[in-house]
DSSP file (Angstrom, degrees, kcal/mol; ACC not computed):
  #  RESIDUE AA STRUCTURE BP1 BP2  ACC     N-H-->O    O-->H-N    N-H-->O    O-->H-N    TCO  KAPPA ALPHA  PHI   PSI    X-CA   Y-CA   Z-CA
    1    1 A M     >        0   0    0      0, 0.0     4,-2.2     0, 0.0     5,-0.2   0.000 360.0 360.0 360.0 -36.9   71.3   13.7   14.2
    2    2 A L  H  >  +     0   0    0      1,-0.2     4,-2.5     2,-0.2     5,-0.2   0.881 360.0  54.1 -63.7 -38.1   69.5   16.7   12.7
    3    3 A A  H  > S+     0   0    0      1,-0.2     4,-2.4     2,-0.2    -1,-0.2   0.886 108.4  49.2 -63.7 -38.8   68.8   14.7    9.5
    4    4 A I  H  > S+     0   0    0      2,-0.2     4,-2.8     1,-0.2    -2,-0.2   0.899 110.6  50.2 -67.5 -41.0   67.2   11.9   11.7
    5    5 A Q  H  X S+     0   0    0     -4,-2.2     4,-2.7     2,-0.2    -2,-0.2   0.914 112.4  47.2 -64.2 -41.3   65.1   14.5   13.5
    6    6 A C  H  X S+     0   0    0     -4,-2.5     4,-2.4     2,-0.2    -2,-0.2   0.926 113.7  47.8 -63.7 -44.0   63.9   16.0   10.2
    7    7 A L  H  X S+     0   0    0     -4,-2.4     4,-2.4     2,-0.2    -2,-0.2   0.908 112.8  48.6 -63.5 -42.3   63.2   12.6    8.8
    8    8 A S  H  X S+     0   0    0     -4,-2.8     4,-2.6     2,-0.2    -2,-0.2   0.911 111.7  49.2 -64.5 -42.6   61.3   11.6   12.0
    9    9 A R  H  X S+     0   0    0     -4,-2.7     4,-2.8     2,-0.2    -2,-0.2   0.896 110.8  50.8 -63.3 -38.9   59.3   14.8   12.0
   10   10 A T  H  X S+     0   0    0     -4,-2.4     4,-2.9     2,-0.2     5,-0.2   0.925 111.1  47.8 -64.5 -43.8   58.4   14.2    8.3
   11   11 A K  H  X S+     0   0    0     -4,-2.4     4,-2.8     2,-0.2    -2,-0.2   0.915 113.1  48.0 -63.1 -42.5   57.3   10.7    9.0
   12   12 A V  H  X S+     0   0    0     -4,-2.6     4,-2.5     2,-0.2    -2,-0.2   0.918 112.6  49.2 -63.5 -42.7   55.2   11.9   12.0
   13   13 A F  H  X S+     0   0    0     -4,-2.8     4,-2.3     2,-0.2    -2,-0.2   0.933 113.5  45.4 -63.2 -46.2   53.7   14.6    9.8
   14   14 A L  H  X S+     0   0    0     -4,-2.9     4,-2.6     1,-0.2    -2,-0.2   0.900 112.5  51.6 -63.4 -41.6   52.8   12.2    7.0
   15   15 A L  H  X S+     0   0    0     -4,-2.8     4,-2.7    -5,-0.2    -1,-0.2   0.903 109.8  49.8 -61.9 -41.0   51.4    9.7    9.5
   16   16 A A  H  X S+     0   0    0     -4,-2.5     4,-2.6     2,-0.2    -2,-0.2   0.907 110.9  49.3 -64.3 -42.0   49.2   12.4   11.0
   17   17 A V  H  X S+     0   0    0     -4,-2.3     4,-2.4     2,-0.2    -2,-0.2   0.925 112.9  47.3 -63.1 -44.7   48.0   13.5    7.5
   18   18 A V  H  X S+     0   0    0     -4,-2.6     4,-2.3     2,-0.2    -2,-0.2   0.936 114.0  46.8 -62.2 -47.0   47.2    9.9    6.6
   19   19 A L  H  X S+     0   0    0     -4,-2.7     4,-1.7     1,-0.2    -2,-0.2   0.895 112.4  49.4 -64.8 -39.6   45.4    9.2    9.9
   20   20 A M  H  X S+     0   0    0     -4,-2.6     4,-0.7     1,-0.2    -1,-0.2   0.899 111.6  50.0 -65.2 -39.4   43.4   12.5    9.7
   21   21 A G  H >< S+     0   0    0     -4,-2.4     3,-0.6     1,-0.2    -2,-0.2   0.887 111.9  47.6 -65.7 -38.1   42.4   11.6    6.1
   22   22 A C  H 3< S+     0   0    0     -4,-2.3    -1,-0.2     1,-0.2    -2,-0.2   0.778 108.5  54.8 -73.4 -26.6   41.3    8.1    7.2
   23   23 A S  H 3< S+     0   0    0     -4,-1.7    -1,-0.2    -5,-0.2    -2,-0.2   0.573  80.0 113.7 -86.9  -6.4   39.3    9.4   10.1
   24   24 A A  S << S-     0   0    0     -4,-0.7     2,-0.2    -3,-0.6    -3,-0.0  -0.375  82.6 -96.8 -63.6 141.8   37.2   11.8    8.0
   25   25 A S        -     0   0    0      1,-0.2    -1,-0.1    -2,-0.0    -2,-0.1  -0.386  35.6-175.0 -63.7 128.3   33.6   10.8    8.0
   26   26 A Q        +     0   0    0     -2,-0.2    -1,-0.2    -4,-0.1     3,-0.1   0.389  48.9 114.5-101.5  -0.5   32.8    8.7    4.9
   27   27 A A  S    S-     0   0    0      1,-0.1     2,-0.0     0, 0.0    -2,-0.0  -0.437  76.6-103.7 -71.5 144.5   29.1    8.6    5.8
   28   28 A P        -     0   0    0      0, 0.0    -1,-0.1     0, 0.0    -2,-0.1  -0.375  36.6-120.2 -66.7 146.8   26.7   10.4    3.4
   29   29 A N    >   -     0   0    0      1,-0.1     3,-1.6    -3,-0.1    -3,-0.0  -0.209  37.3 -87.2 -79.0 179.3   25.4   13.8    4.7
   30   30 A A  T 3  S+     0   0    0      1,-0.3    -1,-0.1     3,-0.0     3,-0.1   0.790 128.0  54.7 -61.1 -29.1   21.7   14.5    5.2
   31   31 A S  T 3  S+     0   0    0      1,-0.2     2,-0.9     2,-0.0    -1,-0.3   0.654  97.7  69.7 -81.2 -12.3   21.3   15.6    1.6
   32   32 A E  S <  S+     0   0    0     -3,-1.6     2,-0.2     0, 0.0    -1,-0.2  -0.778  71.0 170.3-104.2  87.3   22.7   12.3    0.3
   33   33 A T        -     0   0    0     -2,-0.9     3,-0.1     1,-0.1    -4,-0.1  -0.616  40.2 -95.8 -97.0 158.3   20.1    9.7    1.2
   34   34 A A        -     0   0    0     -2,-0.2    -1,-0.1     1,-0.1     2,-0.0  -0.364  52.3 -92.7 -66.4 148.3   20.0    6.1    0.0
   35   35 A P        -     0   0    0      0, 0.0     2,-0.3     0, 0.0    -1,-0.1  -0.343  41.5-132.5 -63.6 144.6   17.8    5.5   -3.0
   36   36 A R        -     0   0    0     -3,-0.1     2,-0.6    -2,-0.0    -3,-0.0  -0.728  12.9-119.4 -98.4 148.6   14.2    4.5   -2.3
   37   37 A V        -     0   0    0     -2,-0.3     2,-0.6     1,-0.0    -1,-0.0  -0.771  29.4-151.2 -85.3 124.7   12.4    1.7   -3.8
   38   38 A H        -     0   0    0     -2,-0.6     3,-0.0     6,-0.0    -1,-0.0  -0.875  10.2-167.6-104.1 119.8    9.4    3.0   -5.6
   39   39 A L        -     0   0    0     -2,-0.6     5,-0.0     1,-0.1    -2,-0.0  -0.750  40.6 -90.6 -95.1 148.7    6.3    0.8   -6.0
   40   40 A P    >>  -     0   0    0      0, 0.0     4,-2.5     0, 0.0     3,-0.5  -0.348  43.3-116.0 -53.9 142.9    3.6    1.7   -8.4
   41   41 A Q  H 3> S+     0   0    0      1,-0.3     4,-2.4     2,-0.2     5,-0.2   0.864 112.6  53.6 -55.6 -42.4    1.1    3.8   -6.3
   42   42 A A  H 3> S+     0   0    0      1,-0.2     4,-1.1     2,-0.2    -1,-0.3   0.893 112.0  44.9 -62.4 -39.1   -1.8    1.3   -6.6
   43   43 A I  H <4 S+     0   0    0     -3,-0.5     4,-0.5     2,-0.2     3,-0.3   0.916 112.1  51.5 -70.5 -42.8    0.4   -1.6   -5.3
   44   44 A A  H >< S+     0   0    0     -4,-2.5     3,-1.2     1,-0.2    -2,-0.2   0.893 109.0  51.2 -60.6 -39.8    1.8    0.5   -2.5
   45   45 A Q  H >< S+     0   0    0     -4,-2.4     3,-1.5     1,-0.3    -1,-0.2   0.796  99.4  64.6 -70.1 -27.6   -1.6    1.5   -1.4
   46   46 A L  T 3< S+     0   0    0     -4,-1.1    -1,-0.3    -3,-0.3    -2,-0.2   0.618  90.7  67.3 -70.9 -10.3   -2.8   -2.1   -1.3
   47   47 A T  T <  S+     0   0    0     -3,-1.2    -1,-0.3    -4,-0.5    -2,-0.2   0.530  80.1 101.4 -85.7  -5.2   -0.3   -2.7    1.5
   48   48 A Q  S <  S-     0   0    0     -3,-1.5    17,-0.0    -4,-0.1    -3,-0.0  -0.352  88.1 -79.0 -75.8 160.7   -2.3   -0.5    3.9
   49   49 A P        -     0   0    0      0, 0.0    17,-0.4     0, 0.0     2,-0.2  -0.143  47.1-118.6 -60.2 153.3   -4.6   -2.1    6.5
   50   50 A T        -     0   0    0     15,-0.1    17,-0.2    -3,-0.1    60,-0.1  -0.567  15.6-128.9 -91.6 158.3   -8.0   -3.4    5.5
   51   51 A T        -     0   0    0     15,-3.2    17,-0.3    -2,-0.2     2,-0.1  -0.923  24.0-120.9-104.9 125.5  -11.3   -2.1    6.9
   52   52 A P    >   -     0   0    0      0, 0.0     3,-1.9     0, 0.0     4,-0.2  -0.465  21.6-129.7 -62.6 135.8  -13.8   -4.7    8.2
   53   53 A L  G >  S+     0   0    0      1,-0.3     3,-1.5     2,-0.2    38,-0.1   0.805 105.2  64.2 -61.3 -30.5  -17.0   -4.4    6.2
   54   54 A Q  G 3  S+     0   0    0      1,-0.3    -1,-0.3    36,-0.1    37,-0.0   0.704  93.6  64.8 -65.5 -17.3  -19.2   -4.3    9.3
   55   55 A D  G <  S+     0   0    0     -3,-1.9    -1,-0.3     2,-0.0    -2,-0.2   0.510  73.6 116.2 -84.8  -4.5  -17.4   -1.0   10.2
   56   56 A L    <   +     0   0    0     -3,-1.5     2,-0.3    -4,-0.2    72,-0.1  -0.423  37.0 151.3 -68.1 139.1  -18.8    0.9    7.1
   57   57 A S    >>  -     0   0    0     -2,-0.1     3,-1.8     1,-0.0     4,-0.6  -0.848  64.1 -76.0-150.4-177.2  -21.1    3.8    8.0
   58   58 A D  G >4 S+     0   0    0      1,-0.3     3,-0.8    -2,-0.3    -2,-0.1   0.819 128.0  62.1 -58.5 -30.2  -22.2    7.2    6.7
   59   59 A N  G 34 S+     0   0    0      1,-0.2    -1,-0.3     3,-0.0    -3,-0.1   0.677  96.4  60.5 -68.8 -16.6  -18.8    8.5    7.9
   60   60 A S  G X4 S+     0   0    0     -3,-1.8     3,-2.1     2,-0.1    53,-0.4   0.702  76.3 114.9 -82.9 -20.7  -17.1    6.1    5.4
   61   61 A V  T << S+     0   0    0     -3,-0.8    53,-0.2    -4,-0.6     3,-0.1  -0.247  85.1  10.1 -59.7 135.7  -18.7    7.6    2.3
   62   62 A D  T 3  S+     0   0    0     51,-3.3     2,-0.3     1,-0.3    -1,-0.3   0.516 102.1 120.6  71.6   9.7  -16.2    9.3   -0.1
   63   63 A K    <   -     0   0    0     -3,-2.1    50,-2.5    50,-0.2     2,-0.5  -0.792  64.9-123.6-100.9 147.4  -13.3    7.8    1.9
   64   64 A T  E     +A  112   0A   0     -2,-0.3     2,-0.3    48,-0.2    48,-0.2  -0.783  41.3 164.3 -91.2 128.1  -10.7    5.5    0.3
   65   65 A I  E     -A  111   0A   0     46,-2.8    46,-2.3    -2,-0.5     2,-0.4  -0.845  33.8-124.3-134.7 169.5  -10.3    2.2    2.0
   66   66 A N  E     -A  110   0A   0    -17,-0.4   -15,-3.2    -2,-0.3     2,-0.3  -0.961  26.2-175.9-114.2 137.4   -8.9   -1.3    1.5
   67   67 A V  E     -A  109   0A   0     42,-2.8    42,-3.0    -2,-0.4     2,-0.4  -0.942   6.3-162.5-128.7 155.8  -11.1   -4.4    1.9
   68   68 A E  E     +A  108   0A   0     -2,-0.3     2,-0.3   -17,-0.3    40,-0.2  -1.000  31.8 103.0-139.3 137.0  -10.1   -8.1    1.6
   69   69 A G  E     -A  107   0A   0     38,-2.2    38,-3.1    -2,-0.4     2,-0.4  -0.976  62.0 -60.4 178.0-165.8  -12.3  -11.1    1.1
   70   70 A Q  E     -AB 106  86A   0     16,-2.5    16,-2.3    -2,-0.3     2,-0.3  -0.865  47.1-113.5-109.9 137.4  -13.6  -13.8   -1.2
   71   71 A V  E     + B   0  85A   0     34,-2.7    33,-2.4    -2,-0.4    14,-0.2  -0.523  34.2 176.2 -70.6 126.1  -15.6  -13.1   -4.4
   72   72 A Q  E     -     0   0A   0     12,-3.5     2,-0.3     1,-0.4    -1,-0.2   0.824  57.3 -20.7 -99.8 -41.7  -19.1  -14.4   -4.0
   73   73 A Q  E     - B   0  84A   0     11,-0.7    11,-2.8    29,-0.1    -1,-0.4  -0.975  53.1-135.0-161.8 167.5  -20.9  -13.4   -7.2
   74   74 A H  E     - B   0  83A   0     -2,-0.3     9,-0.2     9,-0.2     7,-0.0  -0.871   7.4-166.5-127.3 162.7  -20.8  -11.0  -10.2
   75   75 A A  E     - B   0  82A   0      7,-2.6     7,-2.4    -2,-0.3     2,-0.1  -0.920  21.2-131.5-148.2 123.8  -23.4   -8.9  -12.1
   76   76 A P  E     - B   0  81A   0      0, 0.0     2,-0.2     0, 0.0     5,-0.2  -0.478  21.6-163.7 -74.9 147.0  -22.8   -7.2  -15.5
   77   77 A L        -     0   0    0      3,-2.3     3,-0.5    -2,-0.1     5,-0.0  -0.735  37.5-102.6-116.9 170.7  -23.6   -3.6  -16.0
   78   78 A L  S    S+     0   0    0      1,-0.3     2,-0.4    -2,-0.2    -1,-0.1   0.906 120.8  21.8 -59.6 -40.2  -24.0   -1.6  -19.2
   79   79 A E  S    S-     0   0    0     -3,-0.0    -1,-0.3    17,-0.0     2,-0.3  -0.846 132.8 -23.5-129.5  95.5  -20.6   -0.2  -18.6
   80   80 A G  S    S-     0   0    0     -3,-0.5    -3,-2.3    -2,-0.4     2,-0.3  -0.702  76.3 -79.2 109.1-159.9  -18.5   -2.4  -16.3
   81   81 A W  E     -BC  76  96A   0     15,-2.8    15,-2.6    -2,-0.3     2,-0.4  -0.936  16.2-142.8-142.8 159.5  -19.2   -5.0  -13.7
   82   82 A L  E     -BC  75  95A   0     -7,-2.4    -7,-2.6    -2,-0.3     2,-0.4  -0.975  20.8-178.6-117.6 141.8  -20.2   -5.4  -10.1
   83   83 A Y  E     -BC  74  94A   0     11,-1.9    11,-2.7    -2,-0.4     2,-0.4  -0.995  20.6-132.3-138.1 145.7  -18.8   -8.2   -8.0
   84   84 A Q  E     -BC  73  93A   0    -11,-2.8   -12,-3.5    -2,-0.4   -11,-0.7  -0.818  18.1-166.4-102.3 133.0  -19.6   -9.0   -4.4
   85   85 A V  E     -BC  71  92A   0      7,-2.8     7,-2.1    -2,-0.4     2,-0.4  -0.944   2.5-160.2-118.2 137.2  -16.8   -9.6   -1.8
   86   86 A A  E     +BC  70  91A   0    -16,-2.3   -16,-2.5    -2,-0.4     5,-0.2  -0.961   9.1 179.8-117.4 133.0  -17.4  -11.2    1.6
   87   87 A D        -     0   0    0      3,-2.2   -18,-0.1    -2,-0.4   -20,-0.0  -0.404  54.8 -79.4-107.8-164.4  -15.0  -10.9    4.6
   88   88 A D  S    S+     0   0    0      1,-0.2     3,-0.1    -2,-0.2   -19,-0.1   0.597 127.8  39.8 -73.0  -9.0  -15.6  -12.4    8.0
   89   89 A T  S    S-     0   0    0      1,-0.3     2,-0.3     0, 0.0    -1,-0.2   0.720 121.9 -35.5-114.3 -27.0  -18.0   -9.6    9.0
   90   90 A D        -     0   0    0      2,-0.0    -3,-2.2    -5,-0.0     2,-0.3  -0.923  57.2 -94.4-173.2-170.4  -20.2   -8.7    6.0
   91   91 A T  E     -C   86   0A   0     -2,-0.3     2,-0.3    -5,-0.2    -5,-0.2  -0.909  26.6-172.1-128.1 158.8  -20.4   -8.4    2.2
   92   92 A I  E     -C   85   0A   0     -7,-2.1    -7,-2.8    -2,-0.3     2,-0.3  -0.991  22.2-126.1-149.0 145.1  -20.0   -5.4   -0.2
   93   93 A W  E     -Cd  84 129A   0     35,-0.7    37,-2.4    -2,-0.3     2,-0.5  -0.723  23.3-155.7 -87.4 142.2  -20.5   -4.9   -3.9
   94   94 A I  E     -Cd  83 130A   0    -11,-2.7   -11,-1.9    -2,-0.3     2,-0.4  -0.984   4.6-146.7-123.1 124.9  -17.6   -3.5   -5.8
   95   95 A A  E     +Cd  82 131A   0     35,-2.9    37,-2.6    -2,-0.5     2,-0.3  -0.769  25.5 172.8 -91.5 132.2  -18.0   -1.5   -9.1
   96   96 A T  E     -C   81   0A   0    -15,-2.6   -15,-2.8    -2,-0.4    37,-0.1  -0.974  38.3-147.3-139.4 152.2  -15.3   -2.0  -11.6
   97   97 A A  S    S+     0   0    0     -2,-0.3     2,-0.2   -17,-0.2   -17,-0.2   0.548  85.7  63.7 -90.7 -10.5  -14.7   -1.0  -15.2
   98   98 A T  S    S-     0   0    0      1,-0.1   -17,-0.2   -17,-0.1    -2,-0.1  -0.535 104.5 -69.1-108.3 174.6  -12.7   -4.2  -15.9
   99   99 A A        -     0   0    0     -2,-0.2    -1,-0.1     1,-0.1    -2,-0.1  -0.371  58.5-115.8 -61.5 139.9  -13.6   -7.9  -15.9
  100  100 A P        -     0   0    0      0, 0.0    -1,-0.1     0, 0.0     3,-0.1  -0.334  30.4 -97.5 -75.9 160.2  -14.3   -9.1  -12.4
  101  101 A P        -     0   0    0      0, 0.0     3,-0.1     0, 0.0     6,-0.1  -0.332  53.8 -84.4 -68.5 160.8  -12.2  -11.7  -10.6
  102  102 A A    >   -     0   0    0      1,-0.1     3,-2.0     4,-0.1   -31,-0.3  -0.319  50.5 -93.7 -67.1 147.8  -13.4  -15.3  -10.7
  103  103 A I  T 3  S+     0   0    0      1,-0.3   -31,-0.2    -3,-0.1    -1,-0.1  -0.413 114.2  27.4 -60.4 134.0  -16.0  -16.4   -8.1
  104  104 A G  T 3  S+     0   0    0    -33,-2.4    -1,-0.3     1,-0.3     2,-0.1   0.175  90.3 128.4  96.4 -15.8  -14.2  -18.0   -5.2
  105  105 A E    <   -     0   0    0     -3,-2.0   -34,-2.7   -35,-0.1     2,-0.5  -0.439  59.5-125.8 -73.1 147.0  -11.0  -16.0   -5.6
  106  106 A S  E     -AE  70 138A   0     32,-0.5    32,-3.1   -36,-0.2     2,-0.3  -0.805  37.2-179.6 -90.5 131.7   -9.5  -14.1   -2.6
  107  107 A V  E     -AE  69 137A   0    -38,-3.1   -38,-2.2    -2,-0.5     2,-0.4  -0.908  29.2-150.5-132.4 157.6   -9.0  -10.4   -3.4
  108  108 A R  E     -AE  68 136A   0     28,-2.4    28,-2.4    -2,-0.3     2,-0.4  -0.998  27.7-171.9-124.7 123.9   -7.7   -7.2   -1.8
  109  109 A V  E     -AE  67 135A   0    -42,-3.0   -42,-2.8    -2,-0.4     2,-0.5  -0.947  17.4-159.4-126.3 137.4   -9.4   -4.1   -3.2
  110  110 A R  E     +AE  66 134A   0     24,-2.5    23,-3.3    -2,-0.4    24,-2.0  -0.955  36.8 130.4-110.8 132.2   -8.7   -0.4   -2.7
  111  111 A G  E     -AE  65 132A   0    -46,-2.3   -46,-2.8    -2,-0.5     2,-0.5  -0.977  55.8 -84.5-167.3 177.6  -11.6    1.9   -3.5
  112  112 A V  E     -AE  64 131A   0     19,-1.9    19,-2.6    -2,-0.3     2,-0.3  -0.840  42.7-123.3-100.1 128.5  -13.8    4.8   -2.6
  113  113 A V  E     + E   0 130A   0    -50,-2.5   -51,-3.3    -2,-0.5     2,-0.3  -0.522  35.1 177.8 -72.2 131.8  -16.9    4.0   -0.4
  114  114 A Q  E     - E   0 129A   0     15,-3.2    15,-2.5    -2,-0.3     2,-0.4  -0.870  19.5-141.6-127.6 163.0  -20.2    5.1   -2.0
  115  115 A Y  E     - E   0 128A   0     -2,-0.3     2,-0.6    13,-0.2    13,-0.2  -0.996   5.4-159.9-130.0 129.4  -23.8    4.8   -0.8
  116  116 A Q  E     - E   0 127A   0     11,-2.8    11,-1.6    -2,-0.4     2,-0.3  -0.925  16.3-144.9-109.4 111.4  -26.7    4.0   -3.1
  117  117 A Q        -     0   0    0     -2,-0.6     2,-0.4     9,-0.2     7,-0.1  -0.561  16.7-175.5 -76.3 134.4  -30.0    5.0   -1.5
  118  118 A I        -     0   0    0     -2,-0.3     7,-3.4     2,-0.0     2,-0.5  -0.956   8.0-160.8-131.4 112.4  -33.0    2.8   -2.3
  119  119 A L  E     +F  124   0B   0     -2,-0.4     2,-0.4     5,-0.2     5,-0.2  -0.831  13.9 172.8 -98.9 125.7  -36.4    3.9   -1.0
  120  120 A I  E >  S-F  123   0B   0      3,-2.8     3,-1.8    -2,-0.5    -2,-0.0  -0.967  77.5 -17.3-131.6 116.0  -39.2    1.4   -0.7
  121  121 A G  T 3  S-     0   0    0     -2,-0.4     3,-0.1     1,-0.3    -1,-0.1   0.840 128.1 -54.7  59.2  33.8  -42.3    2.5    1.0
  122  122 A G  T 3  S+     0   0    0      1,-0.3     2,-0.4     0, 0.0    -1,-0.3   0.361 115.0 116.5  83.2  -6.6  -40.4    5.4    2.6
  123  123 A A  E <   -F  120   0B   0     -3,-1.8    -3,-2.8     2,-0.0     2,-0.8  -0.810  64.3-132.4 -98.7 136.1  -37.8    3.1    4.1
  124  124 A D  E     +F  119   0B   0     -2,-0.4    -5,-0.2    -5,-0.2    -7,-0.0  -0.765  31.7 166.3 -87.3 113.2  -34.2    3.4    2.9
  125  125 A I        +     0   0    0     -7,-3.4    -6,-0.1    -2,-0.8    -1,-0.1  -0.053  30.1 144.0-113.4  30.7  -32.8   -0.1    2.2
  126  126 A G        -     0   0    0     -8,-0.2     2,-0.3     1,-0.1    -9,-0.2   0.017  36.9-137.8 -65.5 174.0  -29.8    1.2    0.4
  127  127 A E  E     - E   0 116A   0    -11,-1.6   -11,-2.8   -35,-0.0     2,-0.3  -0.956  10.2-120.1-135.9 152.3  -26.3   -0.3    0.4
  128  128 A Y  E     + E   0 115A   0     -2,-0.3   -35,-0.7   -13,-0.2     2,-0.3  -0.664  36.5 178.0 -81.1 146.3  -22.7    0.8    0.6
  129  129 A Y  E     -dE  93 114A   0    -15,-2.5   -15,-3.2    -2,-0.3     2,-0.5  -0.944  24.5-121.8-143.3 168.0  -20.5   -0.1   -2.3
  130  130 A L  E     -dE  94 113A   0    -37,-2.4   -35,-2.9    -2,-0.3     2,-0.8  -0.942   9.0-144.7-116.2 129.7  -16.9    0.4   -3.3
  131  131 A Q  E     -dE  95 112A   0    -19,-2.6   -19,-1.9    -2,-0.5   -35,-0.2  -0.846  36.8-123.5 -89.7 109.2  -15.8    2.1   -6.5
  132  132 A E  E     + E   0 111A   0    -37,-2.6   -21,-0.3    -2,-0.8   -35,-0.2  -0.255  42.1 164.7 -63.1 133.4  -12.7    0.1   -7.3
  133  133 A A  E    S+     0   0A   0    -23,-3.3     2,-0.3     1,-0.5   -22,-0.2   0.639  72.7   0.4-111.7 -33.8   -9.4    1.9   -7.7
  134  134 A A  E     - E   0 110A   0    -24,-2.0   -24,-2.5   -92,-0.1    -1,-0.5  -0.987  62.2-164.8-155.0 151.9   -7.0   -1.1   -7.5
  135  135 A R  E     - E   0 109A   0     -2,-0.3     2,-0.4   -26,-0.2   -26,-0.2  -1.000   5.5-169.2-143.8 142.9   -7.3   -4.8   -7.1
  136  136 A E  E     - E   0 108A   0    -28,-2.4   -28,-2.4    -2,-0.4     2,-0.5  -0.991  18.3-142.1-131.2 124.0   -4.9   -7.6   -6.2
  137  137 A V  E     - E   0 107A   0     -2,-0.4   -30,-0.3   -30,-0.2     2,-0.2  -0.761  27.5-136.1 -83.7 126.0   -5.9  -11.3   -6.5
  138  138 A R  E     - E   0 106A   0    -32,-3.1   -32,-0.5    -2,-0.5     2,-0.1  -0.588   8.9-121.5 -88.5 142.5   -4.4  -13.1   -3.6
  139  139 A D    >>  -     0   0    0     -2,-0.2     3,-1.3     1,-0.1     4,-0.5  -0.448  26.1-116.3 -71.3 153.4   -2.6  -16.5   -3.8
  140  140 A R  G >4 S+     0   0    0      1,-0.3     3,-0.9     2,-0.2     4,-0.3   0.840 117.0  60.3 -59.3 -32.1   -4.1  -19.3   -1.7
  141  141 A S  G 34 S+     0   0    0      1,-0.2     3,-0.3     2,-0.1    -1,-0.3   0.706 100.8  54.9 -70.5 -19.0   -0.8  -19.3    0.2
  142  142 A E  G X4 S+     0   0    0     -3,-1.3     3,-1.7     1,-0.2    -1,-0.2   0.575  82.6  88.6 -88.1 -10.7   -1.3  -15.6    1.3
  143  143 A E  T << S+     0   0    0     -3,-0.9    -1,-0.2    -4,-0.5    -2,-0.1   0.790  84.1  53.0 -63.2 -29.9   -4.8  -16.2    2.8
  144  144 A G  T 3         0   0    0     -3,-0.3    -1,-0.3    -4,-0.3    -2,-0.1   0.514 360.0 360.0 -83.1  -4.2   -3.5  -17.1    6.3
  145  145 A E    <         0   0    0     -3,-1.7    -1,-0.2    -4,-0.0    -2,-0.1   0.485 360.0 360.0 -77.5 360.0   -1.3  -13.9    6.6
């Protein structure tokens, strides 16, 4: 009978060890986080909300924004290009060091707002423009999003 009690106690003890081992948390602790997906910075920034062109003001100068619209026209510069983009509210010129997108293409552009003062007869008829930092040409299927 003593042998059965010892055997039973051993089984209970082993069962308790197994159960305690199985109940230990297998979840990663706070220092073990899941790997993050890293997008190139320019692409990640293009996912941020866009600014309607009509909302640009003196407070926008030197701020980085995203705009989205359709390319209306281009103009070559000595170094680089200008291309004009129109959204539903207004138009803006975008300065780029690379070849501009084709006229009619839909684009999403991230850049720094600048203001070019043009004085004529004492009146400032200057314009805001965007110094391009990143550009994404949108598929026709993305236009409704």
